[in-house]
C-alpha positions in Angstrom: -14.0 11.7 -4.6 -14.6 8.0 -4.8 -14.6 5.9 -1.7 -13.3 3.0 -3.8 -10.1 4.7 -4.9 -7.9 2.2 -3.2 -9.8 -0.7 -4.6 -9.5 0.9 -8.1 -5.8 1.4 -7.6 -5.3 -2.2 -6.4 -7.2 -3.3 -9.6 -5.0 -1.1 -11.8 -1.8 -2.5 -10.1 -3.1 -6.0 -10.8 -3.7 -5.2 -14.4 -0.2 -3.8 -14.7 1.2 -7.4 -14.3 0.4 -7.8 -18.0 1.7 -4.4 -19.1 5.0 -3.9 -20.8 7.8 -3.1 -18.4 9.0 -0.5 -20.9 6.0 1.6 -20.2 4.9 0.6 -16.7 6.8 1.5 -13.5 4.4 -0.8 -11.6 5.3 -3.7 -13.8 9.0 -3.0 -13.2 8.4 -3.1 -9.5 6.4 -6.3 -9.7 9.1 -7.9 -11.9 11.8 -7.0 -9.3 9.9 -9.1 -6.7 8.7 -8.8 -3.2 12.1 -7.8 -1.8 12.4 -4.8 -4.0 8.7 -3.9 -3.4 9.3 -4.1 0.4 12.4 -2.0 0.2 10.5 0.7 -1.7 7.7 0.6 0.8 10.2 1.1 3.6 11.7 4.1 1.8 8.3 5.6 1.3 7.4 5.0 5.0 10.6 6.8 6.0 9.7 9.7 3.7 6.2 9.8 5.1 7.6 10.0 8.7 9.9 12.8 7.7 7.1 14.7 6.0 4.9 14.3 9.1 7.6 15.8 11.3 9.1 18.6 9.3 7.3 19.2 6.0 4.0 20.8 4.9 0.6 19.2 5.0 0.7 19.0 1.2 4.0 17.2 1.2 2.7 14.8 3.9 -0.4 14.1 1.8 1.8 13.4 -1.2 4.1 11.0 0.7 1.1 9.3 2.2 -0.3 8.7 -1.3 3.1 7.2 -2.3 3.1 5.0 0.7 -0.4 3.6 0.0 0.6 3.0 -3.6 3.7 1.1 -2.7 1.8 -0.9 0.0 -0.6 -2.1 -2.7 2.3 -2.9 -5.0 3.9 -5.0 -2.3 0.6 -6.9 -1.7 0.3 -7.6 -5.4 3.9 -8.8 -5.6 2.9 -11.4 -3.0 -0.4 -12.1 -4.6 -2.3 -10.9 -1.5 -5.7 -9.7 -2.5 -6.5 -6.2 -1.2 -10.1 -7.4 -0.4 -8.5 -9.8 2.1 -6.9 -6.8 3.8 -10.2 -4.9 3.9 -11.9 -8.0 5.3 -9.3 -8.1 8.1 -10.0 -4.5 8.9 -13.7 -5.1 9.0 -13.2 -8.0 11.4 -11.2 -5.6 13.7 -13.7 -2.7 13.4 -16.0 -3.9 16.1 -13.3 -4.3 18.7 -11.2 -1.7 20.4 -7.5 -1.6 19.4 -6.5 -2.9 22.8 -8.9 -5.9 22.6 -7.7 -6.6 19.1 -4.0 -6.5 20.0 -4.6 -8.8 23.0 -6.4 -11.3 20.8 -3.3 -11.6 18.6 -1.0 -12.9 21.3 
């Protein structure tokens, strides 16, 4: 399994901007704008929560994959580069979660 799967997926989503909306679900989402993409992300987050609480591990895994996909689509709809998100995570990596949260306020 590739460690770069999320980077590859983000690149594919970016490429879908120029695909036909007749053949690309991603393009349809991007055409609908950030509001639709955010709504879809929220739906997927709720489905992931439900899967975590009452469904099988396989169903949770599937919902988690959907959630990650829709997060990347939302980022692309706002033209936020996935590498910027990764850089933010790298910056936070050396601090504890409590230190990082305290620094935000």
